[in-house]
C-alpha positions in Angstrom: -20.8 17.7 92.7 -24.5 18.0 91.8 -26.7 19.4 89.1 -30.4 20.2 89.1 -32.8 18.0 87.0 -36.1 19.7 86.3 -38.7 17.9 84.2 -42.2 19.0 83.2 -44.6 16.1 82.6 -47.5 16.6 80.2 -50.2 14.2 78.9 -51.3 13.4 75.4 -53.5 16.5 75.5 -50.6 18.8 76.3 -52.0 19.2 79.9 -49.6 19.1 82.9 -49.6 15.9 84.9 -50.0 17.8 88.2 -50.0 16.7 91.8 -49.0 13.1 90.8 -46.8 10.8 92.9 -43.6 9.7 91.2 -40.4 7.8 91.8 -37.1 8.9 90.1 -34.2 6.5 90.1 -30.7 7.9 89.2 -27.9 5.4 89.7 -28.3 4.0 93.3 -30.3 7.1 94.4 -34.1 7.0 94.6 -36.2 10.1 94.9 -40.0 10.2 95.6 -42.3 13.2 95.4 -45.3 14.8 93.9 -45.3 17.0 90.7 -46.4 20.6 91.2 -49.4 22.3 89.6 -47.4 22.8 86.4 -46.5 19.1 86.2 -42.9 19.8 87.2 -40.5 17.7 89.3 -37.1 18.9 90.4 -34.2 17.1 92.1 -30.5 17.6 92.6 -28.7 14.7 91.0 -25.0 13.8 90.6 -23.2 15.6 87.7 -21.9 12.3 86.2 -25.4 10.8 85.9 -26.2 9.8 82.3 -29.6 8.1 82.6 -32.4 7.7 85.0 -35.8 6.0 85.3 -39.1 7.8 86.1 -42.2 5.9 87.3 -45.5 7.7 87.9 -48.3 6.7 90.1 -49.8 3.6 88.5 -53.3 5.0 88.6 -52.2 7.7 86.1 -50.1 5.9 83.7 -51.7 2.5 83.1 -53.7 1.8 80.0 -55.6 -1.1 78.7 -54.4 -2.7 75.5 -57.1 -2.6 72.9 -56.5 -6.1 71.5 -55.8 -8.0 74.7 -57.4 -6.0 77.5 -54.2 -6.3 79.4 -53.3 -3.4 81.7 -49.9 -1.9 80.8 -48.0 0.4 83.2 -45.8 3.1 81.7 -42.4 4.1 82.9 -39.7 6.1 81.1 -36.0 6.0 80.7 -34.5 9.6 80.9 -31.4 10.9 79.2 -29.7 13.1 81.8 -27.2 14.7 79.3 -25.8 18.0 80.3 -27.8 20.8 78.7 -25.8 23.0 76.3 -25.6 26.7 76.8 -27.9 28.9 74.8 -25.2 31.2 73.2 -26.0 32.1 69.6 -23.8 29.3 68.1 -25.6 26.5 69.9 -28.9 28.1 70.8 -31.1 25.5 69.1 -29.4 22.6 70.8 -29.6 24.2 74.2 -33.3 25.1 73.6 -34.1 21.6 72.4 -32.5 20.0 75.4 -34.4 22.4 77.8 -37.7 21.9 75.9 -37.2 18.1 76.0 -36.6 18.1 79.8 -39.6 20.4 80.3 -41.8 18.1 78.3 -42.3 20.3 75.2 -39.9 18.6 72.7 -40.7 14.9 71.9 -37.6 14.0 69.8 -35.4 11.2 71.1 -32.3 13.1 70.1 -31.1 16.7 70.2 -30.4 17.3 66.5 -29.5 21.0 66.5 -31.8 21.8 63.5 -34.6 24.3 63.7 -37.0 22.0 62.0 -40.8 21.8 62.2 -40.7 19.6 65.3 -38.5 22.2 67.0 -40.8 25.0 65.9 -43.9 23.3 67.3 -42.1 22.6 70.6 -41.1 26.3 70.9 -44.7 27.3 70.0 -46.1 25.0 72.8 -43.7 26.6 75.2 -44.6 30.1 74.1 -48.3 29.3 74.4 -47.8 28.0 77.9 -45.9 31.1 79.0 -47.9 34.3 78.1 -47.2 37.0 77.2 -44.6 35.5 74.9 -45.5 35.9 71.2 -46.2 32.5 69.6 -43.7 32.5 66.7 -41.9 29.2 66.9 -38.6 31.0 67.0 -36.2 31.6 69.9 -36.4 35.4 70.2 -34.8 37.2 73.1 -37.9 37.1 75.3 -38.4 33.3 74.7 -34.8 32.6 75.4 -34.9 34.5 78.7 -38.2 32.8 79.8 -36.9 29.4 78.8 -33.8 29.9 80.9 -35.9 31.2 83.8 -38.3 28.2 83.7 -35.5 25.7 83.3 -33.3 27.3 85.9 -30.3 28.1 83.7 
């Protein structure tokens, strides 16, 4: 059985990392590709997968350390937890998980609270998807668009 992993990559300026080569490792499977114009990559992965590793083209993700001048290459460990549904009782957790996988929510954990960090993530998503109203809340239109963009 498989599930679809969809991730949106953004840089420090909240711009999509578009048309960038990447390698995704999930268990013993390796996927390579190029992000689309919205910075999105998408692959079918095994349902039981818990973690993965994402490596972007070295030209895009290296940086020089200020104090040593050493070049450092970035790679990320990805939590592949199953995304909760967005029914009213667990809507915030489902939204946080989707926003995290799409690159809008930076928290390390899904904490099910509609705090300031969650509100800002929702606002970034709403701004990126006009004509949504930028409120920081999961209204019906935002919920629908988030499910469309995420794929479920």
